[in-house]
TIVEXLO-595042 format. One line per 3 residues: number of its first residue (from 1); their letters; for each residue x, y, z of N, C-alpha, C. Coordinates in nm, 2 decimals, always signed. Layout:
BEGIN
NUM = A = X,Y,Z,X,Y,Z,X,Y,Z  ...
This chain:
BEGIN
1 = XXX = -0.83,-3.02,-15.62,-0.89,-3.17,-15.50,-1.04,-3.10,-15.46  -1.06,-2.99,-15.40,-1.15,-2.96,-15.36,-1.26,-3.00,-15.46  -1.23,-2.94,-15.62,-1.32,-3.01,-15.71,-1.39,-3.14,-15.78
4 = XXX = -1.27,-3.25,-15.75,-1.26,-3.36,-15.75,-1.39,-3.45,-15.65  -1.34,-3.35,-15.54,-1.44,-3.39,-15.40,-1.60,-3.35,-15.41  -1.58,-3.28,-15.54,-1.74,-3.20,-15.53,-1.80,-3.24,-15.64
7 = XXX = -1.71,-3.27,-15.74,-1.75,-3.44,-15.81,-1.76,-3.51,-15.82  -1.72,-3.59,-15.69,-1.74,-3.75,-15.69,-1.87,-3.76,-15.58  -1.89,-3.65,-15.54,-2.03,-3.61,-15.46,-2.13,-3.63,-15.55
10 = XXX = -2.12,-3.53,-15.65,-2.24,-3.49,-15.66,-2.22,-3.65,-15.81  -2.16,-3.68,-15.91,-2.15,-3.83,-15.94,-2.25,-3.93,-15.83  -2.20,-3.97,-15.73,-2.25,-4.06,-15.61,-2.42,-4.01,-15.63
13 = XXX = -2.46,-3.89,-15.57,-2.60,-3.87,-15.52,-2.68,-3.92,-15.68  -2.64,-3.83,-15.78,-2.71,-3.86,-15.94,-2.70,-4.04,-15.95  -2.59,-4.10,-15.89,-2.56,-4.23,-15.92,-2.66,-4.34,-15.85
16 = XXX = -2.70,-4.26,-15.72,-2.78,-4.35,-15.68,-2.97,-4.30,-15.70  -3.00,-4.14,-15.74,-3.04,-4.14,-15.77,-3.10,-4.23,-15.90  -3.04,-4.23,-16.03,-3.04,-4.36,-16.13,-3.09,-4.45,-16.12
19 = XXX = -3.02,-4.50,-15.98,-3.04,-4.66,-15.92,-3.20,-4.67,-15.87  -3.23,-4.62,-15.84,-3.37,-4.62,-15.73,-3.42,-4.55,-15.87  -3.43,-4.50,-15.99,-3.57,-4.45,-16.05,-3.54,-4.65,-16.19
22 = XXX = -3.40,-4.71,-16.18,-3.41,-4.81,-16.23,-3.47,-4.92,-16.21  -3.51,-4.94,-16.07,-3.58,-5.04,-15.97,-3.70,-5.02,-16.02  -3.77,-4.91,-16.02,-3.95,-4.86,-16.05,-3.94,-4.91,-16.18
25 = XXX = -3.83,-4.82,-16.29,-3.87,-4.87,-16.41,-3.87,-5.01,-16.45  -3.74,-5.08,-16.43,-3.77,-5.23,-16.42,-3.89,-5.28,-16.37  -3.93,-5.27,-16.27,-4.02,-5.35,-16.22,-4.18,-5.29,-16.31
28 = XXX = -4.17,-5.20,-16.35,-4.28,-5.17,-16.40,-4.31,-5.26,-16.54  -4.16,-5.31,-16.59,-4.17,-5.40,-16.75,-4.16,-5.48,-16.74  -4.18,-5.55,-16.60,-4.21,-5.70,-16.58,-4.38,-5.76,-16.57
31 = XXX = -4.40,-5.73,-16.76,-4.54,-5.79,-16.74,-4.52,-5.88,-16.81  -4.61,-5.99,-16.84,-4.64,-6.15,-16.92,-4.65,-6.04,-17.08  -4.65,-6.16,-17.14,-4.67,-6.13,-17.33,-4.81,-6.08,-17.35
34 = XXX = -4.81,-6.01,-17.42,-4.96,-5.93,-17.53,-5.04,-6.02,-17.50  -5.17,-5.96,-17.39,-5.30,-6.00,-17.38,-5.43,-5.99,-17.47  -5.38,-5.87,-17.55,-5.52,-5.85,-17.63,-5.54,-5.90,-17.74
37 = XXX = -5.63,-5.94,-17.77,-5.64,-6.05,-17.93,-5.52,-6.01,-18.04  -5.48,-6.12,-18.11,-5.40,-6.06,-18.16,-5.47,-6.10,-18.31  -5.51,-6.01,-18.42,-5.59,-6.03,-18.55,-5.56,-6.14,-18.62
40 = XXX = -5.45,-6.20,-18.62,-5.35,-6.30,-18.73,-5.44,-6.42,-18.64  -5.49,-6.44,-18.52,-5.54,-6.56,-18.43,-5.71,-6.57,-18.53  -5.73,-6.54,-18.56,-5.89,-6.49,-18.57,-5.92,-6.61,-18.69
43 = XXX = -5.82,-6.66,-18.81,-5.80,-6.71,-18.93,-5.73,-6.86,-18.87  -5.70,-6.88,-18.73,-5.66,-6.98,-18.73,-5.78,-7.05,-18.61  -5.90,-7.02,-18.67,-5.98,-7.12,-18.49,-5.98,-7.05,-18.39
46 = XXX = -5.95,-6.90,-18.33,-5.98,-6.92,-18.19,-6.06,-6.81,-18.22  -6.18,-6.86,-18.15,-6.29,-6.74,-18.13,-6.25,-6.61,-18.09  -6.31,-6.52,-18.06,-6.29,-6.40,-17.98,-6.34,-6.40,-17.81
49 = XXX = -6.44,-6.48,-17.79,-6.46,-6.53,-17.66,-6.40,-6.60,-17.61  -6.28,-6.66,-17.66,-6.19,-6.73,-17.59,-6.10,-6.68,-17.60  -6.06,-6.56,-17.62,-5.95,-6.44,-17.59,-5.97,-6.42,-17.47
52 = XXX = -5.83,-6.36,-17.36,-5.83,-6.28,-17.30,-5.86,-6.18,-17.27  -5.96,-6.14,-17.15,-6.03,-5.99,-17.16,-5.93,-5.88,-17.16  -6.02,-5.79,-17.19,-5.98,-5.67,-17.22,-5.90,-5.61,-17.05
55 = XXX = -6.00,-5.65,-16.96,-6.01,-5.54,-16.81,-5.88,-5.60,-16.77  -5.82,-5.76,-16.80,-5.65,-5.80,-16.76,-5.59,-5.70,-16.77  -5.61,-5.71,-16.93,-5.47,-5.59,-16.97,-5.44,-5.47,-16.96
58 = XXX = -5.57,-5.40,-16.97,-5.61,-5.28,-16.91,-5.58,-5.25,-16.76  -5.56,-5.35,-16.63,-5.52,-5.34,-16.57,-5.36,-5.36,-16.54  -5.36,-5.47,-16.60,-5.19,-5.48,-16.56,-5.11,-5.41,-16.63
61 = XXX = -5.16,-5.33,-16.74,-5.04,-5.22,-16.80,-5.08,-5.11,-16.71  -5.20,-5.05,-16.60,-5.24,-4.95,-16.55,-5.09,-5.01,-16.42  -5.08,-5.09,-16.38,-5.00,-5.10,-16.26,-4.83,-5.10,-16.34
64 = XXX = -4.80,-5.16,-16.43,-4.68,-5.15,-16.45,-4.65,-4.98,-16.46  -4.77,-4.88,-16.52,-4.77,-4.73,-16.50,-4.72,-4.68,-16.39  -4.80,-4.75,-16.27,-4.78,-4.68,-16.11,-4.66,-4.72,-16.09
67 = XXX = -4.59,-4.87,-16.12,-4.48,-4.94,-16.06,-4.33,-4.77,-16.09  -4.39,-4.78,-16.23,-4.28,-4.68,-16.30,-4.30,-4.56,-16.24  -4.43,-4.50,-16.21,-4.45,-4.36,-16.16,-4.40,-4.38,-15.98
70 = XXX = -4.42,-4.43,-15.89,-4.38,-4.44,-15.77,-4.25,-4.47,-15.79  -4.20,-4.53,-15.83,-4.02,-4.59,-15.88,-3.91,-4.42,-15.91  -4.03,-4.33,-15.96,-3.92,-4.23,-15.99,-3.97,-4.11,-15.94
73 = XXX = -4.11,-4.11,-15.88,-4.11,-4.04,-15.72,-4.06,-4.05,-15.62  -4.04,-4.20,-15.59,-3.94,-4.25,-15.48,-3.79,-4.18,-15.46  -3.75,-4.22,-15.62,-3.64,-4.12,-15.63,-3.57,-4.00,-15.64
76 = XXX = -3.64,-3.92,-15.68,-3.66,-3.78,-15.67,-3.68,-3.75,-15.57  -3.84,-3.81,-15.43,-3.80,-3.73,-15.32,-3.67,-3.81,-15.24  -3.63,-3.94,-15.20,-3.52,-3.98,-15.17,-3.41,-3.86,-15.19
79 = XXX = -3.38,-3.80,-15.36,-3.29,-3.72,-15.40,-3.23,-3.61,-15.30  -3.40,-3.52,-15.29,-3.41,-3.37,-15.26,-3.39,-3.38,-15.10  -3.39,-3.52,-15.05,-3.41,-3.49,-14.89,-3.22,-3.56,-14.88
82 = XXX = -3.18,-3.66,-14.90,-3.04,-3.62,-14.93,-2.96,-3.53,-14.96  -2.98,-3.44,-15.01,-2.91,-3.34,-15.10,-2.91,-3.21,-15.00  -3.06,-3.21,-14.94,-3.07,-3.14,-14.81,-2.98,-3.17,-14.71
85 = XXX = -2.97,-3.27,-14.64,-2.88,-3.35,-14.55,-2.76,-3.26,-14.59  -2.72,-3.30,-14.70,-2.55,-3.27,-14.72,-2.60,-3.08,-14.74  -2.67,-3.01,-14.76,-2.65,-2.85,-14.81,-2.64,-2.84,-14.62
88 = XXX = -2.69,-2.90,-14.55,-2.68,-2.83,-14.43,-2.58,-2.88,-14.30  -2.53,-3.01,-14.37,-2.40,-3.06,-14.30,-2.27,-3.05,-14.34  -2.29,-2.99,-14.46,-2.14,-2.93,-14.51,-2.10,-2.79,-14.53
91 = XXX = -1.95,-2.77,-14.46,-1.86,-2.66,-14.47,-1.80,-2.64,-14.58  -1.81,-2.66,-14.68,-1.80,-2.64,-14.83,-1.85,-2.59,-14.93  -1.85,-2.45,-14.93,-1.95,-2.38,-15.06,-1.98,-2.42,-15.16
94 = XXX = -1.86,-2.49,-15.24,-1.89,-2.54,-15.34,-1.98,-2.66,-15.32  -1.96,-2.75,-15.26,-2.05,-2.85,-15.25,-2.17,-2.81,-15.18  -2.21,-2.71,-15.11,-2.33,-2.68,-15.03,-2.42,-2.59,-15.16
97 = XXX = -2.36,-2.55,-15.33,-2.41,-2.53,-15.40,-2.49,-2.59,-15.53  -2.40,-2.69,-15.50,-2.44,-2.81,-15.58,-2.49,-2.90,-15.46  -2.56,-2.92,-15.41,-2.68,-2.98,-15.37,-2.77,-2.89,-15.33
100 = XXX = -2.72,-2.78,-15.33,-2.87,-2.66,-15.32,-2.97,-2.68,-15.47  -2.87,-2.70,-15.54,-2.94,-2.67,-15.69,-2.95,-2.82,-15.73  -2.92,-2.94,-15.68,-2.93,-3.08,-15.75,-3.09,-3.07,-15.64
103 = XXX = -3.09,-3.02,-15.53,-3.19,-3.04,-15.43,-3.34,-3.00,-15.53  -3.29,-2.83,-15.54,-3.45,-2.81,-15.64,-3.45,-2.86,-15.76  -3.34,-2.92,-15.84,-3.40,-2.97,-15.97,-3.48,-3.13,-15.96
106 = XXX = -3.42,-3.21,-15.82,-3.47,-3.27,-15.81,-3.61,-3.29,-15.75  -3.62,-3.16,-15.68,-3.78,-3.14,-15.65,-3.87,-3.11,-15.75  -3.85,-3.03,-15.87,-3.92,-2.98,-15.95,-3.87,-3.17,-16.05
109 = XXX = -3.86,-3.25,-16.02,-3.86,-3.38,-16.08,-3.97,-3.45,-16.02  -3.95,-3.44,-15.87,-4.05,-3.49,-15.81,-4.21,-3.38,-15.82  -4.26,-3.28,-15.84,-4.35,-3.23,-15.83,-4.40,-3.26,-15.98
112 = XXX = -4.36,-3.25,-16.04,-4.34,-3.33,-16.22,-4.43,-3.49,-16.24  -4.38,-3.52,-16.06,-4.45,-3.69,-16.07,-4.59,-3.67,-16.05  -4.60,-3.53,-15.96,-4.71,-3.53,-15.84,-4.79,-3.47,-15.94
115 = XXX = -4.82,-3.42,-16.04,-4.87,-3.26,-16.11,-4.92,-3.37,-16.25  -4.86,-3.54,-16.30,-4.86,-3.61,-16.39,-4.90,-3.71,-16.38  -5.04,-3.72,-16.23,-5.05,-3.90,-16.19,-5.05,-4.00,-16.34
118 = XXX = -5.06,-4.08,-16.28,-5.16,-4.21,-16.41,-5.26,-4.21,-16.46  -5.34,-4.19,-16.31,-5.50,-4.18,-16.38,-5.49,-4.04,-16.34  -5.64,-3.98,-16.33,-5.69,-3.89,-16.26,-5.75,-3.91,-16.13
121 = XXX = -5.74,-3.83,-16.03,-5.77,-3.85,-15.91,-5.93,-3.87,-15.91  -5.99,-3.87,-15.94,-6.16,-3.84,-15.95,-6.17,-4.01,-15.98  -6.05,-4.07,-16.10,-6.08,-4.22,-16.14,-6.06,-4.30,-16.03
124 = XXX = -6.18,-4.42,-15.97,-6.17,-4.55,-15.92,-6.14,-4.70,-15.98  -6.06,-4.72,-16.02,-6.02,-4.85,-16.10,-5.96,-4.94,-15.99  -6.02,-5.10,-16.03,-5.98,-5.14,-15.88,-5.82,-5.17,-15.96
127 = XXX = -5.74,-5.28,-15.84,-5.65,-5.36,-15.88,-5.64,-5.42,-16.00  -5.55,-5.54,-16.01,-5.57,-5.61,-16.10,-5.60,-5.71,-15.96  -5.55,-5.69,-15.91,-5.61,-5.86,-15.78,-5.76,-5.85,-15.72
130 = XXX = -5.81,-5.67,-15.70,-5.94,-5.71,-15.68,-6.03,-5.70,-15.77  -5.99,-5.69,-15.88,-6.06,-5.76,-15.99,-6.07,-5.89,-16.02  -5.92,-5.98,-16.00,-5.96,-6.09,-16.00,-5.98,-6.18,-15.89
133 = XXX = -5.99,-6.13,-15.74,-6.10,-6.16,-15.68,-6.22,-6.16,-15.67  -6.30,-6.08,-15.77,-6.42,-6.02,-15.76,-6.46,-5.88,-15.67  -6.36,-5.80,-15.61,-6.37,-5.78,-15.48,-6.43,-5.60,-15.55
136 = XXX = -6.40,-5.64,-15.70,-6.50,-5.48,-15.77,-6.48,-5.53,-15.89  -6.55,-5.49,-15.98,-6.55,-5.48,-16.12,-6.53,-5.38,-16.17  -6.53,-5.40,-16.33,-6.45,-5.31,-16.46,-6.52,-5.32,-16.54
139 = XXX = -6.61,-5.25,-16.60,-6.68,-5.32,-16.74,-6.55,-5.34,-16.85  -6.63,-5.38,-16.97,-6.50,-5.35,-17.07,-6.55,-5.25,-17.11  -6.60,-5.19,-17.12,-6.62,-5.01,-17.20,-6.53,-4.91,-17.07
142 = XXX = -6.52,-4.93,-17.00,-6.43,-4.93,-16.86,-6.27,-4.91,-16.89  -6.26,-5.07,-16.90,-6.10,-5.10,-16.94,-6.10,-5.01,-17.08  -6.19,-5.02,-17.18,-6.13,-4.97,-17.30,-6.07,-4.80,-17.28
145 = XXX = -6.15,-4.73,-17.22,-6.14,-4.61,-17.17,-6.00,-4.63,-17.10  -5.97,-4.69,-17.00,-5.89,-4.76,-16.89,-5.74,-4.74,-17.02  -5.76,-4.85,-17.16,-5.64,-4.84,-17.18,-5.59,-4.72,-17.28
148 = XXX = -5.73,-4.63,-17.33,-5.63,-4.58,-17.45,-5.63,-4.42,-17.33  -5.64,-4.38,-17.21,-5.62,-4.30,-17.15,-5.42,-4.33,-17.10  -5.42,-4.48,-17.08,-5.28,-4.51,-17.07,-5.19,-4.50,-17.16
151 = XXX = -5.25,-4.55,-17.29,-5.20,-4.52,-17.42,-5.14,-4.37,-17.45  -5.24,-4.27,-17.45,-5.19,-4.13,-17.47,-5.12,-4.06,-17.36  -5.11,-4.11,-17.25,-5.03,-4.04,-17.17,-4.85,-4.13,-17.18
154 = XXX = -4.88,-4.28,-17.21,-4.72,-4.31,-17.24,-4.71,-4.23,-17.35  -4.73,-4.22,-17.45,-4.70,-4.19,-17.61,-4.64,-4.00,-17.55  -4.74,-3.90,-17.51,-4.71,-3.80,-17.44,-4.54,-3.79,-17.37
157 = XXX = -4.56,-3.91,-17.31,-4.46,-3.90,-17.21,-4.31,-3.93,-17.28  -4.35,-4.01,-17.43,-4.20,-3.99,-17.52,-4.21,-3.91,-17.61  -4.29,-3.76,-17.62,-4.30,-3.70,-17.71,-4.19,-3.60,-17.68
160 = XXX = -4.17,-3.51,-17.85,-4.05,-3.40,-17.79,-4.10,-3.31,-17.72  -4.19,-3.27,-17.68,-4.26,-3.19,-17.56,-4.19,-3.23,-17.47  -4.17,-3.34,-17.40,-4.12,-3.42,-17.27,-3.99,-3.37,-17.30
163 = XXX = -3.88,-3.43,-17.35,-3.76,-3.38,-17.43,-3.74,-3.28,-17.40  -3.85,-3.15,-17.46,-3.77,-3.03,-17.45,-3.79,-2.97,-17.35  -3.90,-3.01,-17.20,-3.91,-2.94,-17.06,-3.82,-3.01,-17.03
166 = XXX = -3.76,-3.11,-17.04,-3.66,-3.16,-16.96,-3.51,-3.07,-16.99  -3.54,-3.09,-17.16,-3.37,-3.01,-17.16,-3.33,-2.85,-17.09  -3.51,-2.79,-17.07,-3.54,-2.61,-17.05,-3.48,-2.69,-16.93
169 = XXX = -3.51,-2.76,-16.85,-3.45,-2.78,-16.70,-3.30,-2.75,-16.71  -3.26,-2.89,-16.76,-3.14,-2.91,-16.75,-3.06,-2.80,-16.79  -3.06,-2.68,-16.86,-2.97,-2.60,-16.96,-3.00,-2.53,-16.85
172 = XXX = -3.11,-2.51,-16.80,-3.08,-2.36,-16.63,-3.00,-2.40,-16.55  -3.02,-2.56,-16.53,-2.96,-2.57,-16.41,-2.83,-2.57,-16.48  -2.75,-2.63,-16.55,-2.60,-2.60,-16.60,-2.57,-2.48,-16.62
175 = XXX = -2.70,-2.33,-16.66,-2.58,-2.25,-16.65,-2.62,-2.17,-16.54  -2.70,-2.23,-16.44,-2.66,-2.18,-16.30,-2.53,-2.19,-16.25  -2.52,-2.32,-16.26,-2.37,-2.40,-16.25,-2.29,-2.33,-16.28
178 = XXX = -2.29,-2.24,-16.43,-2.17,-2.22,-16.47,-2.17,-2.05,-16.43  -2.25,-1.98,-16.44,-2.28,-1.84,-16.48,-2.33,-1.78,-16.28  -2.43,-1.81,-16.29,-2.44,-1.82,-16.21,-2.36,-1.82,-16.03
181 = XXX = -2.31,-1.93,-16.00,-2.21,-1.97,-15.92,-2.09,-1.94,-15.94  -2.09,-1.88,-16.08,-1.90,-1.84,-16.10,-1.85,-1.95,-16.16  -1.87,-2.07,-16.18,-1.76,-2.19,-16.21,-1.73,-2.17,-16.34
184 = XXX = -1.64,-2.31,-16.32,-1.60,-2.32,-16.53,-1.72,-2.36,-16.52  -1.71,-2.31,-16.72,-1.77,-2.39,-16.82,-1.80,-2.53,-16.80  -1.70,-2.57,-16.77,-1.71,-2.72,-16.78,-1.79,-2.80,-16.65
187 = XXX = -1.79,-2.71,-16.60,-1.86,-2.75,-16.43,-1.99,-2.71,-16.47  -2.05,-2.66,-16.57,-2.19,-2.65,-16.64,-2.25,-2.72,-16.70  -2.13,-2.78,-16.78,-2.17,-2.85,-16.89,-2.17,-3.02,-16.80
190 = XXX = -2.11,-3.02,-16.74,-2.15,-3.12,-16.63,-2.19,-3.17,-16.58  -2.27,-3.05,-16.51,-2.40,-3.03,-16.43,-2.57,-3.08,-16.55  -2.52,-3.04,-16.67,-2.61,-3.08,-16.76,-2.62,-3.19,-16.81
193 = XXX = -2.54,-3.27,-16.85,-2.53,-3.34,-16.88,-2.54,-3.48,-16.74  -2.50,-3.45,-16.64,-2.58,-3.56,-16.57,-2.72,-3.57,-16.55  -2.78,-3.41,-16.54,-2.94,-3.39,-16.50,-3.00,-3.50,-16.64
196 = XXX = -2.94,-3.42,-16.77,-2.99,-3.52,-16.91,-2.97,-3.65,-16.92  -2.84,-3.72,-16.83,-2.87,-3.86,-16.82,-3.00,-3.91,-16.75  -3.01,-3.83,-16.64,-3.13,-3.89,-16.54,-3.24,-3.89,-16.58
199 = XXX = -3.27,-3.75,-16.69,-3.42,-3.78,-16.76,-3.44,-3.84,-16.84  -3.33,-3.81,-16.96,-3.40,-3.95,-17.04,-3.40,-4.09,-17.00  -3.34,-4.12,-16.92,-3.36,-4.25,-16.83,-3.48,-4.22,-16.78
202 = XXX = -3.52,-4.17,-16.71,-3.68,-4.14,-16.66,-3.78,-4.23,-16.81  -3.78,-4.05,-16.88,-3.83,-4.10,-17.07,-3.79,-4.22,-17.14  -3.69,-4.27,-17.18,-3.71,-4.40,-17.21,-3.72,-4.51,-17.12
205 = XXX = -3.75,-4.54,-17.05,-3.79,-4.63,-16.94,-3.91,-4.62,-16.91  -4.00,-4.55,-16.91,-4.15,-4.56,-16.94,-4.17,-4.68,-16.96  -4.31,-4.76,-16.97,-4.35,-4.84,-17.00,-4.42,-4.77,-17.15
208 = XXX = -4.43,-4.91,-17.26,-4.51,-4.85,-17.38,-4.62,-4.94,-17.36  -4.61,-4.98,-17.34,-4.73,-5.16,-17.38,-4.86,-5.13,-17.38  -4.88,-5.04,-17.33,-5.05,-4.97,-17.32,-5.07,-4.94,-17.48
211 = XXX = -4.97,-4.86,-17.55,-4.98,-4.81,-17.66,-4.98,-4.97,-17.78  -4.94,-5.06,-17.77,-4.95,-5.11,-17.86,-5.05,-5.20,-17.80  -5.05,-5.23,-17.68,-5.21,-5.31,-17.66,-5.35,-5.25,-17.73
214 = XXX = -5.37,-5.07,-17.71,-5.46,-5.03,-17.72,-5.43,-5.04,-17.92  -5.38,-5.01,-18.00,-5.36,-5.04,-18.09,-5.41,-5.21,-18.15  -5.38,-5.31,-18.06,-5.43,-5.43,-18.12,-5.64,-5.38,-18.06
217 = XXX = -5.62,-5.35,-17.98,-5.76,-5.38,-17.96,-5.84,-5.28,-18.04  -5.78,-5.18,-18.10,-5.90,-5.08,-18.23,-5.83,-5.17,-18.36  -5.77,-5.24,-18.35,-5.81,-5.33,-18.50,-5.83,-5.41,-18.47
220 = XXX = -5.90,-5.51,-18.39,-5.98,-5.57,-18.35,-6.13,-5.55,-18.36  -6.11,-5.49,-18.28,-6.31,-5.39,-18.25,-6.34,-5.31,-18.33  -6.25,-5.21,-18.38,-6.26,-5.10,-18.49,-6.16,-5.06,-18.52
223 = XXX = -6.19,-5.11,-18.67,-6.06,-5.17,-18.77,-6.07,-5.02,-18.80  -6.13,-4.92,-18.81,-6.17,-4.78,-18.88,-6.09,-4.69,-18.82  -6.11,-4.67,-18.68,-6.10,-4.59,-18.60,-5.90,-4.53,-18.61
226 = XXX = -5.87,-4.43,-18.58,-5.74,-4.46,-18.58,-5.69,-4.46,-18.48  -5.56,-4.54,-18.47,-5.52,-4.57,-18.35,-5.40,-4.49,-18.29  -5.34,-4.50,-18.14,-5.29,-4.40,-18.07,-5.13,-4.33,-18.14
229 = XXX = -5.08,-4.45,-18.23,-4.94,-4.45,-18.31,-4.99,-4.43,-18.47  -5.13,-4.41,-18.50,-5.13,-4.39,-18.63,-5.19,-4.21,-18.54  -5.19,-4.15,-18.49,-5.23,-4.00,-18.47,-5.12,-3.93,-18.47
232 = XXX = -5.14,-3.81,-18.54,-4.99,-3.72,-18.58,-4.95,-3.70,-18.49  -4.88,-3.72,-18.42,-4.78,-3.71,-18.34,-4.63,-3.65,-18.32  -4.56,-3.64,-18.50,-4.45,-3.58,-18.52,-4.36,-3.72,-18.56
235 = XXX = -4.28,-3.74,-18.64,-4.24,-3.82,-18.71,-4.07,-3.83,-18.76  -3.98,-3.85,-18.65,-3.85,-3.88,-18.70,-3.82,-3.94,-18.82  -3.71,-3.87,-18.91,-3.66,-3.94,-19.04,-3.48,-3.89,-19.05
238 = XXX = -3.41,-4.00,-19.09,-3.28,-3.97,-19.15,-3.22,-4.03,-19.23  -3.16,-4.00,-19.29,-3.07,-4.04,-19.40,-2.92,-4.07,-19.41  -2.83,-4.12,-19.44,-2.72,-4.06,-19.47,-2.69,-4.09,-19.63
241 = XXX = -2.60,-3.98,-19.71,-2.56,-3.96,-19.84,-2.45,-3.92,-19.84  -2.31,-4.00,-19.97,-2.18,-3.94,-19.94,-2.15,-3.78,-19.90  -2.10,-3.81,-19.79,-2.03,-3.63,-19.82,-2.16,-3.61,-19.70
244 = XXX = -2.26,-3.66,-19.61,-2.29,-3.63,-19.53,-2.40,-3.67,-19.50  -2.55,-3.58,-19.43,-2.67,-3.70,-19.39,-2.76,-3.57,-19.32  -2.86,-3.65,-19.30,-2.97,-3.49,-19.27,-3.06,-3.57,-19.13
247 = XXX = -3.08,-3.54,-19.07,-3.21,-3.52,-18.95,-3.31,-3.43,-19.03  -3.42,-3.50,-18.97,-3.58,-3.46,-19.00,-3.70,-3.52,-18.88  -3.78,-3.42,-18.88,-3.88,-3.45,-18.74,-4.01,-3.40,-18.84
250 = XX = -4.12,-3.44,-18.85,-4.25,-3.35,-18.94,-4.34,-3.37,-18.83  -4.41,-3.24,-18.81,-4.50,-3.24,-18.70,-4.64,-3.29,-18.77
């Protein structure tokens, strides 16, 4: 009975985290269709000067990335505070252990957001509203640099390294639950699985529109330049054959 109660509390807390994160990530996806010029349009009589500005695209992509970033930061922060309150108010040793470990894990998640901002603190890019109203200016060169930085960050955010780092933290949390707290193997496995669900949701809800927009920009303005998608970052491949299958990752 006690184990079921603790499991209920853990699932409730993690569900709240996932819900908050989902709100932030969904808001980050609410962007109009592609705004950079499509090379296919040049053959249909559309002049380059009549196409949307790169400044608009870059600033909208920046706004989407920041909504995602702040949403997950708020979720991790709220989860850390909530689990801390339960830890200090509960009389159950098992529940206190779960909340202490959970708070430490979500605190690491919040710190991970803070040390990986969308753009550097030294940057002074205007918001889309400021640019549209004329309060602040943004040159095409600055917008291109911003778009490239966003694209690189988005690609790195979904790289195998990000999955690996999250996996190590989640595995450590599961081992502490199992061996450190002398709980059952199933308890440790459940902890690992739930934390993995949260971190994978964070990774896969990250906006990736800047990668596509920067690739279009390169194809239109610098056809010979290697795009973010074309750069070496590793490639997954898989195949099924009679009697088995294989999965391969090429660096």
